[in-house]
C-alpha positions as CSV (number, residue, x, y, z in Angstrom):
1,M,-19.6,117.0,-17.1
2,K,-20.5,113.8,-15.6
3,A,-22.0,110.6,-17.4
4,N,-25.4,109.5,-16.3
5,N,-25.2,105.7,-15.0
6,L,-28.5,104.7,-16.7
7,S,-28.5,106.6,-20.1
8,Q,-24.7,107.0,-21.0
9,N,-23.1,104.0,-22.8
10,I,-19.6,102.8,-22.7
11,P,-18.4,104.9,-25.6
12,E,-19.7,108.1,-24.1
13,R,-18.2,107.0,-20.7
14,L,-14.8,106.6,-22.4
15,A,-15.1,109.9,-24.2
16,L,-15.6,111.7,-20.9
17,L,-12.9,109.8,-19.0
18,R,-10.6,110.9,-22.0
19,G,-11.5,114.5,-21.3
20,E,-10.3,114.1,-17.6
21,I,-7.2,112.2,-18.8
22,K,-6.2,115.1,-21.0
23,R,-7.1,117.7,-18.1
24,N,-4.8,115.9,-15.7
25,A,-1.9,115.9,-18.4
26,I,-1.4,112.2,-18.5
27,D,-0.9,109.9,-21.3
28,Y,-2.4,106.7,-19.8
29,L,-4.7,105.9,-16.8
30,M,-4.2,102.6,-15.2
31,M,-7.1,101.1,-13.1
32,P,-7.4,98.1,-11.0
33,H,-10.4,96.1,-9.6
34,T,-10.3,97.0,-6.0
35,D,-11.0,99.8,-3.5
36,E,-9.0,101.6,-0.9
37,F,-9.1,98.6,1.3
38,G,-7.9,96.2,-1.1
39,S,-11.2,94.5,-1.3
40,E,-11.9,91.7,-3.9
41,Y,-15.8,92.0,-3.7
42,L,-16.6,95.8,-3.9
43,P,-19.4,98.0,-2.7
44,P,-21.3,99.5,-5.6
45,H,-19.6,102.9,-5.3
46,A,-16.1,101.3,-6.0
47,E,-17.0,99.4,-9.1
48,H,-15.1,101.9,-11.3
49,L,-13.7,99.2,-13.7
50,M,-17.3,97.6,-14.3
51,W,-18.7,101.1,-14.9
52,I,-16.1,102.1,-17.6
53,T,-15.7,98.6,-19.2
54,G,-18.9,96.6,-18.7
55,F,-16.8,93.7,-17.1
56,T,-18.3,92.4,-14.0
57,G,-15.7,90.0,-12.6
58,S,-13.8,90.2,-9.4
59,S,-10.4,90.3,-10.8
60,G,-9.3,92.7,-13.5
61,A,-7.5,95.8,-14.6
62,A,-7.5,98.3,-17.4
63,V,-5.2,100.9,-19.2
64,I,-6.9,103.8,-21.1
65,S,-5.4,106.4,-23.0
66,E,-6.7,109.1,-25.3
67,D,-6.7,106.8,-28.3
68,S,-6.5,103.3,-27.0
69,A,-8.0,101.0,-24.2
70,M,-7.1,97.6,-22.7
71,V,-8.7,95.4,-20.1
72,M,-7.5,92.2,-18.7
73,T,-8.4,89.4,-16.3
74,D,-7.3,86.1,-15.0
75,G,-8.1,82.6,-16.3
76,R,-11.4,82.3,-14.3
77,Y,-13.0,85.1,-16.2
78,T,-11.5,84.7,-19.6
79,I,-14.9,83.7,-21.4
80,Q,-16.9,86.1,-19.4
81,L,-14.5,88.9,-20.5
82,K,-15.3,88.1,-24.2
83,Q,-18.9,88.0,-23.6
84,Q,-19.2,91.3,-21.6
85,V,-16.5,93.8,-23.2
86,D,-16.9,95.3,-26.6
87,E,-13.7,94.3,-28.5
88,S,-14.2,97.4,-30.7
89,L,-13.5,99.6,-27.7
90,F,-11.1,97.5,-25.6
91,K,-8.3,95.1,-26.3
92,L,-8.6,92.0,-24.3
93,C,-5.5,90.6,-22.3
94,D,-5.0,87.4,-20.1
95,M,-3.4,88.1,-16.8
96,G,-1.7,84.7,-16.8
97,A,0.2,85.9,-19.9
98,I,0.8,89.6,-19.3
99,T,0.7,92.0,-16.5
100,V,-0.2,95.6,-16.7
101,A,3.4,96.4,-16.2
102,D,4.2,94.4,-19.2
103,W,1.5,96.0,-21.2
104,L,2.8,99.4,-20.4
105,A,6.3,98.4,-21.1
106,F,5.4,97.0,-24.6
107,N,2.9,99.6,-25.6
108,C,3.9,103.1,-24.1
109,P,6.3,105.5,-25.7
110,A,9.3,106.6,-23.8
111,H,8.8,109.1,-21.1
112,A,5.0,108.7,-21.2
113,V,2.9,110.0,-18.1
114,V,0.9,107.2,-16.6
115,G,-1.7,108.3,-14.0
116,Y,-3.3,106.3,-11.2
117,D,-5.3,106.7,-8.0
118,P,-2.8,106.2,-5.2
119,K,-5.8,104.9,-2.8
120,L,-6.1,101.7,-5.3
121,Y,-2.4,100.7,-5.5
122,T,-0.1,99.3,-3.0
123,K,3.5,100.8,-2.6
124,K,4.8,97.4,-4.0
125,Q,2.5,97.3,-6.9
126,I,3.8,100.8,-8.0
127,E,7.4,99.9,-7.4
128,T,7.2,96.7,-9.4
129,T,5.5,98.5,-12.3
130,I,8.2,101.1,-12.3
131,E,11.0,98.5,-12.2
132,K,9.3,96.6,-15.1
133,T,9.0,99.6,-17.3
134,K,12.4,101.3,-16.5
135,D,13.6,101.0,-20.0
136,K,11.0,103.4,-21.1
137,N,11.6,105.9,-18.4
138,L,7.8,106.3,-17.8
139,V,6.7,108.8,-15.3
140,F,4.1,107.6,-12.9
141,K,1.8,110.2,-11.5
142,A,-0.4,109.8,-8.4
143,L,-3.7,111.6,-9.0
144,D,-5.4,113.9,-6.5
145,Y,-8.9,112.3,-7.1
146,N,-10.4,109.2,-9.0
147,L,-11.1,110.3,-12.6
148,I,-14.1,107.8,-12.9
149,S,-15.8,109.1,-9.7
150,K,-15.5,112.6,-11.2
151,I,-17.7,111.6,-14.3
152,W,-19.9,109.1,-12.6
153,V,-22.9,111.3,-11.8
154,D,-25.1,109.0,-10.0
155,Q,-22.2,107.0,-8.3
156,P,-23.8,105.4,-5.1
157,L,-22.7,106.5,-1.7
158,P,-20.3,104.5,0.4
159,P,-22.2,101.9,2.5
160,V,-23.0,102.5,6.1
161,G,-24.0,98.7,7.1
162,L,-24.3,98.2,10.9
163,A,-21.6,96.5,12.7
164,E,-22.1,93.6,15.1
165,L,-20.1,91.8,17.8
166,F,-18.6,88.3,16.9
167,P,-18.9,86.2,20.2
168,D,-15.7,85.6,21.9
169,R,-16.6,82.0,22.8
170,I,-16.7,81.3,18.9
171,A,-13.5,83.4,18.2
172,G,-11.6,81.5,20.8
173,A,-9.9,84.6,22.1
174,T,-11.1,88.2,23.1
175,S,-10.1,91.1,21.1
176,L,-8.0,92.3,24.0
177,Q,-6.1,89.0,23.9
178,K,-5.5,89.2,20.3
179,R,-4.4,92.9,20.5
180,Q,-2.2,92.3,23.3
181,S,-0.6,89.3,21.6
182,I,0.3,91.5,18.5
183,A,1.2,94.4,20.7
184,A,3.8,92.4,22.3
185,Q,5.2,91.5,18.9
186,L,5.5,95.2,18.0
187,S,7.0,96.1,21.3
188,G,9.7,93.4,21.0
189,E,10.6,95.0,17.6
190,K,10.5,98.5,19.1
191,I,7.5,99.6,16.9
192,D,5.1,102.2,18.2
193,A,2.2,101.3,16.2
194,C,0.9,99.6,13.2
195,V,-1.5,100.9,10.5
196,I,-3.9,98.3,9.4
197,T,-6.2,98.8,6.2
198,V,-7.6,95.4,5.3
199,S,-11.1,95.0,6.4
200,D,-11.1,91.4,7.3
201,S,-8.0,92.0,9.5
202,I,-9.7,94.7,11.3
203,C,-12.8,92.7,11.9
204,W,-10.9,89.7,13.1
205,L,-8.8,91.8,15.5
206,L,-11.8,93.6,17.0
207,N,-14.0,90.7,17.1
208,V,-16.7,92.4,15.1
209,R,-18.5,91.8,11.8
210,G,-20.2,94.1,9.5
211,S,-22.6,94.4,6.3
212,D,-20.8,96.9,4.1
213,I,-20.2,94.5,1.4
214,D,-22.4,91.9,-0.2
215,Y,-21.5,88.2,0.9
216,N,-18.6,89.2,3.1
217,P,-19.6,90.4,6.8
218,L,-17.0,93.3,6.7
219,V,-16.8,96.9,8.1
220,L,-14.9,99.1,5.6
221,S,-12.6,101.2,7.9
222,Y,-9.1,101.9,8.9
223,L,-7.3,101.1,12.2
224,I,-3.9,102.2,14.1
225,L,-2.9,99.3,16.6
226,N,-0.7,101.0,19.3
227,Q,2.2,99.3,21.1
228,D,0.0,99.5,24.4
229,A,-2.6,97.2,22.7
230,S,-5.1,100.2,22.4
231,V,-6.5,101.1,18.9
232,D,-7.7,104.1,17.1
233,W,-10.6,102.8,14.8
234,F,-11.6,105.3,12.0
235,V,-15.1,104.4,10.9
236,N,-18.4,105.9,10.0
237,D,-20.2,106.6,13.1
238,Q,-23.6,105.5,11.6
239,K,-22.0,101.9,11.4
240,I,-21.6,101.4,15.1
241,P,-24.9,100.6,17.2
242,D,-24.7,101.8,20.9
243,T,-24.5,98.0,22.0
244,V,-21.3,97.3,19.9
245,R,-19.8,100.8,21.1
246,A,-20.3,99.8,24.8
247,A,-18.9,96.4,24.4
248,L,-15.7,97.6,22.6
249,G,-14.3,99.3,25.7
250,D,-12.2,102.6,26.4
251,D,-9.0,101.2,24.8
252,I,-10.8,101.0,21.4
253,R,-11.1,104.7,20.5
254,L,-13.6,105.5,17.7
255,H,-12.9,108.3,15.3
256,P,-14.6,109.8,12.3
257,F,-13.6,107.8,9.1
258,E,-12.5,111.1,7.5
259,N,-10.2,111.9,10.2
260,F,-7.7,109.0,9.3
261,A,-5.5,110.9,7.0
262,D,-4.8,113.8,9.6
263,A,-4.3,111.1,12.2
264,V,-1.6,109.4,10.3
265,R,0.1,112.8,9.5
266,G,0.2,113.2,13.3
267,L,1.9,109.8,14.2
268,K,5.2,109.8,15.9
269,G,8.1,107.3,16.5
270,V,8.4,104.0,14.5
271,I,5.3,102.7,12.3
272,Q,4.8,99.5,10.8
273,Y,3.5,99.7,7.3
274,D,2.6,96.7,5.0
275,D,3.7,97.7,1.6
276,A,2.0,94.7,-0.1
277,R,-1.6,95.2,1.2
278,S,-1.9,99.0,2.2
279,S,-2.0,101.8,-0.4
280,I,0.7,103.9,-1.4
281,W,-1.6,106.8,-0.4
282,V,-1.2,105.6,3.2
283,Y,2.6,105.4,2.8
284,N,2.7,108.9,1.3
285,L,0.8,110.2,4.6
286,L,3.5,108.3,6.6
287,V,6.2,110.1,4.7
288,E,4.6,113.4,5.5
289,A,4.5,112.6,9.2
290,G,8.1,112.1,9.2
291,V,7.9,108.8,11.0
292,E,10.5,106.0,10.8
293,I,8.6,103.5,8.5
294,V,9.1,99.8,9.0
295,M,7.9,97.4,6.3
296,G,6.2,94.4,7.8
297,K,3.3,92.0,6.9
298,D,-0.1,92.8,8.2
299,P,0.2,91.2,11.7
300,C,-3.3,89.9,11.6
301,I,-3.0,87.6,8.5
302,M,-1.3,84.6,10.1
303,P,-3.3,84.3,13.3
304,K,-6.5,84.9,11.5
305,A,-5.6,82.2,9.0
306,C,-4.6,79.6,11.6
307,K,-8.1,78.9,13.4
308,T,-8.5,78.3,17.0
309,P,-10.0,75.2,18.3
310,E,-13.2,77.0,19.1
311,E,-13.4,78.3,15.4
312,Q,-12.6,74.8,14.0
313,L,-15.6,73.5,15.9
314,S,-17.9,76.3,14.8
315,I,-16.7,75.9,11.1
316,K,-17.7,72.2,11.3
317,Q,-21.0,73.1,12.8
318,A,-21.4,75.5,10.0
319,H,-20.6,72.8,7.3
320,I,-23.2,70.4,8.9
321,R,-25.9,72.9,8.5
322,D,-24.8,73.6,4.9
323,G,-24.5,70.0,4.1
324,V,-28.2,69.5,5.2
325,A,-29.3,72.3,2.9
326,L,-27.2,71.0,0.0
327,T,-28.5,67.6,0.5
328,R,-32.1,68.7,0.6
329,F,-31.7,70.6,-2.6
330,L,-30.0,67.6,-4.4
331,F,-33.0,65.4,-3.3
332,W,-35.5,68.2,-4.6
333,F,-33.4,68.5,-8.0
334,E,-33.5,64.6,-8.4
335,A,-37.2,64.7,-8.1
336,Q,-38.0,67.2,-10.8
337,D,-39.2,66.1,-14.1
338,L,-36.7,67.9,-16.3
339,S,-38.5,67.1,-19.4
340,G,-41.0,69.8,-18.3
341,G,-38.6,72.5,-19.1
342,H,-39.3,74.4,-15.7
343,V,-36.0,74.0,-14.0
344,T,-33.6,76.7,-15.0
345,E,-30.3,78.0,-13.7
346,L,-32.0,80.8,-11.8
347,L,-34.6,78.4,-10.4
348,V,-31.6,76.2,-9.1
349,E,-30.2,79.4,-7.4
350,E,-33.6,80.3,-5.8
351,K,-34.2,76.8,-4.5
352,L,-30.7,76.3,-3.0
353,E,-31.1,79.7,-1.2
354,E,-34.4,78.6,0.0
355,F,-33.0,75.5,1.6
356,R,-30.1,77.3,3.2
357,R,-32.5,80.1,4.7
358,A,-34.4,77.5,6.5
359,N,-31.6,77.4,9.0
360,R,-31.7,80.2,11.5
361,T,-28.1,80.7,11.6
362,Y,-27.8,81.3,7.9
363,R,-26.8,84.9,7.2
364,G,-26.6,84.9,3.5
365,P,-24.5,83.6,0.6
366,S,-20.7,84.0,0.8
367,F,-20.6,84.8,-3.0
368,S,-23.0,85.0,-5.8
369,T,-24.0,81.3,-6.8
370,I,-22.7,79.9,-9.9
371,A,-25.3,77.6,-11.4
372,G,-23.8,76.7,-15.0
373,W,-25.6,74.4,-17.0
374,A,-23.7,72.6,-19.9
375,D,-21.6,75.0,-22.0
376,H,-22.2,77.8,-19.1
377,G,-20.4,75.5,-16.6
378,A,-17.2,76.1,-18.7
379,I,-17.2,79.8,-17.5
380,V,-15.3,79.6,-14.2
381,H,-17.2,82.2,-12.6
382,Y,-20.6,82.3,-14.5
383,R,-23.5,84.4,-13.2
384,A,-26.9,83.5,-14.6
385,T,-29.0,86.4,-15.7
386,P,-32.7,86.7,-17.1
387,E,-31.0,87.0,-20.4
388,S,-28.5,84.1,-20.1
389,N,-30.8,81.8,-18.0
390,K,-30.8,78.4,-19.5
391,V,-33.5,75.5,-19.1
392,I,-31.8,72.4,-17.5
393,Q,-32.7,69.8,-20.1
394,G,-31.0,67.0,-22.0
395,N,-27.6,65.5,-21.2
396,S,-24.6,67.3,-19.6
397,F,-23.4,68.6,-16.3
398,L,-24.8,71.1,-13.9
399,L,-21.9,72.9,-12.2
400,L,-23.2,74.2,-8.9
401,D,-20.6,76.3,-7.1
402,S,-22.0,78.1,-3.8
403,G,-21.5,79.1,-0.4
404,G,-23.0,80.3,2.9
405,Q,-22.3,82.7,5.6
406,Y,-23.4,81.3,9.0
407,E,-23.1,82.6,12.4
408,Y,-20.7,79.6,12.9
409,G,-18.4,80.1,9.8
410,T,-18.2,80.4,6.1
411,T,-18.8,77.8,3.5
412,D,-17.7,77.1,-0.1
413,I,-18.7,74.2,-2.1
414,T,-18.9,72.9,-5.6
415,R,-20.7,69.7,-7.0
416,T,-21.1,68.8,-10.6
417,I,-24.4,67.1,-11.0
418,V,-25.0,64.6,-13.8
419,V,-28.1,65.0,-16.0
420,G,-29.1,62.4,-18.4
421,D,-26.6,60.4,-20.1
422,V,-23.0,61.8,-20.5
423,T,-20.3,60.7,-22.8
424,P,-17.4,58.5,-22.0
425,E,-15.1,61.6,-22.5
426,M,-17.3,63.7,-19.9
427,K,-17.0,60.8,-17.5
428,D,-13.2,60.5,-18.0
429,R,-12.8,64.2,-17.3
430,Y,-15.3,64.1,-14.3
431,T,-13.2,61.1,-12.7
432,R,-9.7,62.8,-13.4
433,V,-10.8,65.8,-11.6
434,L,-12.2,63.7,-8.7
435,K,-8.7,61.7,-8.5
436,G,-7.0,65.0,-8.2
437,H,-9.4,66.2,-5.4
438,I,-9.0,62.8,-3.6
439,A,-5.1,63.0,-4.0
440,L,-5.1,66.5,-2.2
441,A,-7.5,65.3,0.5
442,N,-5.4,62.5,1.1
443,A,-2.0,64.4,1.3
444,K,0.4,63.9,4.1
445,F,3.3,66.5,4.0
446,S,6.1,68.1,6.2
447,P,5.4,71.8,7.6
448,E,7.8,73.1,5.0
449,T,5.8,72.0,2.0
450,L,4.6,74.8,-0.2
451,G,1.3,75.3,-1.8
452,S,2.8,74.9,-5.2
453,S,3.9,71.3,-4.4
454,L,0.3,70.2,-3.1
455,D,-1.1,72.0,-6.4
456,N,0.8,69.3,-8.5
457,L,-1.3,66.6,-6.7
458,A,-4.6,67.8,-7.8
459,R,-3.5,68.5,-11.3
460,Q,-1.5,65.2,-12.1
461,P,-4.5,63.0,-13.1
462,L,-5.5,65.7,-15.9
463,I,-1.8,66.4,-16.8
464,D,-1.4,62.8,-17.5
465,E,-3.8,63.2,-20.5
466,G,-2.4,66.6,-21.6
467,L,-4.9,68.5,-19.7
468,N,-5.2,71.2,-17.0
469,F,-7.3,74.0,-15.7
470,M,-6.6,77.8,-15.4
471,H,-7.1,78.6,-11.9
472,G,-5.7,77.9,-8.5
473,T,-6.5,74.5,-6.8
474,G,-7.2,76.2,-3.3
475,H,-7.8,79.5,-1.5
476,G,-8.0,80.5,2.1
477,V,-11.4,80.7,3.7
478,G,-12.3,82.9,6.8
479,C,-14.6,82.2,9.8
480,F,-17.7,84.1,9.3
481,L,-15.3,86.4,7.4
482,A,-14.0,86.7,3.7
483,V,-14.7,83.5,1.6
484,H,-11.3,84.4,-0.1
485,E,-9.1,84.8,2.7
486,E,-5.4,85.5,2.5
487,S,-3.1,82.8,4.3
488,T,-1.6,80.3,2.0
489,S,-3.1,79.0,-1.3
490,I,-2.6,75.9,-3.5
491,S,-1.6,77.0,-6.8
492,P,1.4,76.7,-9.2
493,R,2.7,80.1,-7.9
494,S,2.2,79.6,-4.1
495,Q,5.4,79.9,-2.2
496,S,3.9,80.0,1.4
497,P,3.9,76.9,3.6
498,F,0.8,75.7,5.7
499,R,0.2,75.9,9.4
500,T,-2.2,74.2,11.5
501,G,-5.7,75.4,11.4
502,M,-5.7,76.9,8.1
503,L,-8.8,76.6,6.3
504,V,-8.6,76.2,2.5
505,S,-10.5,75.0,-0.5
506,N,-9.8,72.0,-2.5
507,E,-11.2,72.5,-5.9
508,P,-9.6,71.2,-9.1
509,G,-11.6,71.4,-12.2
510,Y,-11.9,70.9,-16.1
511,Y,-13.4,73.3,-18.6
512,L,-14.1,72.6,-22.4
513,E,-15.3,76.0,-23.8
514,G,-18.7,75.7,-25.5
515,A,-19.4,72.3,-24.0
516,F,-19.2,71.6,-20.2
517,G,-17.3,72.5,-16.9
518,I,-16.4,70.1,-14.0
519,R,-15.3,71.3,-10.5
520,H,-15.2,69.2,-7.3
521,E,-14.7,71.5,-4.2
522,N,-14.6,70.8,-0.4
523,L,-13.0,72.8,2.2
524,I,-10.2,71.1,4.2
525,L,-8.5,72.0,7.7
526,C,-4.8,71.6,8.0
527,Q,-4.1,69.5,11.0
528,E,-1.0,67.9,12.6
529,D,-0.5,64.2,13.3
530,S,0.8,64.3,16.9
531,E,2.9,61.1,16.4
532,T,4.7,62.0,13.1
533,G,4.6,65.7,13.1
534,Q,3.3,65.4,9.5
535,Y,0.4,67.6,8.3
536,Y,-2.6,66.4,6.9
537,F,-6.1,67.6,5.6
538,E,-9.3,67.1,7.5
539,T,-12.3,67.5,5.1
540,V,-15.1,69.5,6.7
541,T,-17.5,69.9,3.8
542,V,-20.3,66.9,4.2
543,V,-22.1,66.9,0.9
544,P,-22.4,63.8,-1.5
545,F,-20.5,63.5,-4.9
546,D,-22.4,62.4,-8.0
547,L,-21.5,58.8,-8.5
548,R,-23.1,58.7,-11.8
549,G,-20.3,60.8,-13.3
550,I,-17.5,58.2,-12.3
551,D,-15.6,55.9,-14.8
552,W,-14.8,53.4,-12.1
553,E,-12.2,51.7,-14.3
554,L,-10.0,54.9,-13.8
555,M,-10.3,54.7,-9.9
556,T,-7.8,52.8,-7.9
557,E,-8.8,50.9,-4.8
558,A,-7.5,53.5,-2.5
559,E,-9.4,56.2,-4.2
560,T,-12.7,54.2,-4.2
561,E,-11.9,53.4,-0.4
562,W,-11.4,57.0,0.3
563,L,-14.9,58.1,-1.5
564,E,-16.9,55.3,0.4
565,N,-15.4,56.4,3.7
566,Y,-16.2,60.0,2.9
567,H,-19.9,59.2,1.9
568,R,-20.2,57.1,5.1
569,H,-19.1,60.2,7.1
570,V,-21.6,62.3,5.0
571,L,-24.5,59.9,5.9
572,E,-23.6,59.4,9.4
573,T,-23.0,63.3,10.0
574,L,-26.4,64.3,8.2
575,T,-28.6,61.4,9.5
576,P,-30.0,63.4,12.5
577,F,-31.2,66.2,10.5
578,L,-32.9,64.6,7.7
579,D,-36.4,63.1,7.4
580,E,-37.0,59.6,6.7
581,I,-37.7,60.1,2.8
582,E,-34.5,62.2,2.5
583,L,-32.4,59.9,4.5
584,Q,-33.6,56.8,2.3
585,W,-32.7,58.8,-0.8
586,L,-29.3,59.7,0.4
587,Q,-28.6,56.0,1.7
588,N,-29.7,54.8,-1.9
589,T,-27.7,57.5,-3.7
590,L,-24.5,57.0,-1.6
591,F,-24.5,53.1,-1.5
592,P,-26.9,52.2,-4.4
593,E,-28.3,48.6,-4.8
594,P,-27.7,46.6,-7.9
595,E,-29.7,47.8,-10.9
596,R,-33.4,46.8,-11.0
597,E,-36.5,48.2,-12.7
598,K,-38.3,50.9,-10.6
599,T,-41.9,50.2,-9.4
600,E,-44.8,52.3,-10.7
601,E,-45.0,53.7,-7.2
602,E,-41.4,54.7,-7.3
603,I,-41.7,56.4,-10.7
604,A,-44.7,58.2,-9.6
605,F,-43.0,59.4,-6.5
606,S,-39.8,60.6,-8.3
607,Y,-42.0,63.0,-10.4
608,S,-44.0,64.4,-7.6
609,A,-41.7,64.9,-4.5
610,Y,-40.9,68.5,-3.7
611,D,-43.1,69.8,-6.6
């Protein structure tokens, strides 16, 4: 029996799932938030965790037995988890304090059988979980099918979005050049082929983009890269238009997606497999094939992260276009009479999307816009709904985190907008977050410096007051690819160094539950000083900060100088694209004249412009 997606509620779904748990002779089922490609943002048919728990965040996991259930997430979604999940059905846990393996070790009786979908876990994840639970002698059982898919009667079909070519002139290298470079590495290590299962790696390697997932232009598929630089690409035939097929060439062989398993079983020689990114299902296929398996990191990750000069130029072009859209939105927002009660979180999302869509190179958002007014801003990854939609009125912060996918690149930008009069405490927090942002933007560091060391710079102004934020400071970003790209990161746990050309976010924040949230985010490119050999960051986002939130007494002379220089750059960069009224507003906003009373004409304009 299957549960109907529209009529069955969570308790009924849990009852059906527990029936499957019993039929499969397991005591516990562990379930991550991912798909067989390791995706962060999932196509609808892969939203197993959401379907069984009601939780819609992009990071999480659950463990369910016949008489208990637990769901967890990280610090970005703690408040959201409490709001979306029924605590009479699920125990809620914090990934920052406890892992799934920890939970199993604490809660499972000895010799319990834990089932899992082998397509959704990497070999390393399973090995780590086994190691952490070894004192309990748990039995981990790879299931033959996904238990939730078995009971999800109206589960959507897998997507068949069309693929498109990504221009070589923007990529800075042809697919053949990329494949030859990596194949040379494989040959040097006497490796015959490499199995690649991460979608953005495959798209980067082939210079293609897709439309299988909302927000990220990816083609969900599998690929085998051979030592001679040819590839076998396993992809649904409906996704590949004739124009793309013709341009790929003979050394990119297309195969039906469902033939992947048999192809892996038929491999010979020495095969590279990434045990931290590819599923244990793929590993088991390689074991069946009897090949020699060499563990190695996905060879596309580092060259994909280190943007070519051509990609860097196109990324900057995308940010100019995004800066124009954001500035026009800010001009519109400031012209609204908020006392009328017509401006809501959803209207903010709608208007921002309208300004972005005015540019012909815009392809869509890079993630779902976060427009959090007042206490909603404290929910790190808040999503406004018709039920939660707040009127923006009164005195607080509007936290606006958004991004765009452009033909030239991917953007991700957060601004905290002051509305009305904010308290000294709010200004203090706003300024400390800004000071951390500036400290990271100004960093000069050696190539050996780890992301964890840079993370301290962004947190220190808050830590000085005994404050902090529960998310990383920076993540990698692709070039018209995934907005969250694996490269290095800036977080307390980051053990990876930077390389020139890496594009990452700079986004410290502060969140007071039930009151307000603050985040200041730009994207920054890692560059090298040709004279000293030191690395530094080049800020590519060109959007003004709201000066009204700053407590200037907390700002040092150097920090004020950085902000003024940044705003001069914003003004100079955007000037050619703004009309006279928009430009005058931007000039006055960034470099305001001394306070004076407004004329009647100015007051009338501020309430009528962009109505």
